Phi, psi and omega in degrees: 000135179264126183253141173275150179285061185214196181223126180222160175202154181007075174225144172242131185236142173216122180219152182225140176197157185225149178292140176284139179289319175223153181303328184292336183284339180053032179284159178290149183277334184197162171248140179230119178255125189240117180238123187243150177232107189261142166226187189303313188264350184181201183199166168241156180221137169253131184237129175246121179256125178246128180272116180259006183247205179294155180305145178232152182268342178200162182218150171227118179260129180239153174200173180233125175288149181267357181222217184260022181302139178228124180282134180251333179202163182206161177219149180067014175196157172266113187247132177227157183218138174228105187062228179276350184277130183236143177228127178239119184246148182294159174263180185298328187265349184233020182277329184283121179230116172287169176300126182088354181276159183232156172227147180238148173209172180210170179204166174240143184212160171267160179101192183254131181293138170212118185297124180295163181238003186240041180299142174215142178242126183050037176086357181256125183298135176285350178277354180104178183299120180073011178082005180254114182293152180295155182294318180222077183294148176260116181299140178243003178210155177293151177301123187302329184276357179229067183296146178285125179304133183229356180277155182302321180223068188289154169291148178299336178261118185249105180285163175305140178089010180278103185265185181298132177078005183267153168260128190224149174202129175247012178064017184287333185263007176294125188279326185237200181273337180266126179306136183214188181069243179290346187241141176221144181279133179229152177232086184302134172074311180198160183244129178237234185258001178292142182224158177219139182203160173281130184247127179249021175249343182224129179205150173283317172218162182069213187235006185217156174209174174261122179254132178239123174260102184258123180264165178284151176101143191305315186282356182269012182285157179205140178223157173242123195248141172224135172262336181295323187301323182272356182285353180298325183221158185246348183224339177223126184241126170251116182247133175228135175211161174253138181221143175231139179216168191256339190229133181302148179302135183277180175288329181290160178288132176227157175233133177246333179228130178233140180227122181286134184248106181292340179272359182232045178066027183061022172278160188272144161266122191240136177240124180195242182200166172196146182054036173079006183226160180296146184205144166265147178219135178257114189296330186294327180227006178063022175292147181236155175224111002282174172296148187272044168270160178304321180291325179291312180300324181296340180266002171264203183206148173286166174258110184305142181260158174073013180210157176284132178242138176267118178247129176232144171211153177242133171236117183256110181285346181282327180230000177079004181283156182217148175213145182227137177240139174241117182052043174087355184247128179295134181266115185303321183286350181248024178253116175247104189258009179089351178247116184303128177234124181301140181078349179244278187242016178299316178292320182299325184265026178284356174206163178295133185230114179226081188292152173226096190276140185237344176209165178235125179235129178249133181174222183202134176216126180243137180254018179183227175288152175128102171248152182203152170246128185231147172240131177246143181204162172051061182273131179225135176229131179203183180269003178221158183297138184263337183063178185266000000 
């Protein structure tokens, strides 16, 4: 993850503006959608930039803060700040934008969120020629916050980033407090005090999310399960979700995402944490990724608390390789590339591994100390990386 030498916290941003085709049209150069998440000391923001002009090979979005806001970290863009002036530039993989195409990035900052009004992309004002928007602009791209469903059997709730052929759910169409439809609440092995419900007070996008109250201790686990989400692909799964939680990962082993593996005796492939950092665990032999040596744990990463985090992972059933990204950045300790590396995947590769995943479960399971409250939102599964 590339961090700007600044300070940011919990904001989601979405803005839109478009490039003018000719100067005479006075059309907007771009659309910018800005979505913010504020707390006492700061905020985080998700920003969606839509190119309304001719195709571009790279982009730099600039704006000016109106107060003392300071960016502290960023993802999916290189962000820098000088006083109130901010510049966010594309990375190698998300710079190319066709007409009507969009790119998203985010950041965390200190201070109070206030949506800027002077966005410009590659030096061209998003407000149009001379800063005056046209009287009756003609839209050249779909509204970023309302993507057109494109998957063969999409969920009625389409979160941001739901691309062609993807299975997506933002929990927006859940009618009551108990997850239903594609999702069902499960309590593996035994039922304790863990609970799961649809929450309409906290969301990454839209108005709803899945809230999990996870208590400490083995029997207090709870998960919400879907089999439809993984049916999009049969051999390689790219999963992306947004998660927010309240308590730092404990030293004890925890699981937040479980996937049943039909090729491994229906035992789970588990993603969670141990020793305060993110970790994969294979239930059939208790192998971990990374290995739980000090050097291995140091190559993983904690899951930041009090802010929305974008988690992506790939599980390839054809060769057994795996990769995990946190807020757009690949985590070295969570990369299993098929070549044994001490402290990372040497233990994991002690046997042939060719997973065949059949369900996706979001929740919380603790095997010792460690209670947490988590919110999950904007889940996407497909055969190609979805990004944040």
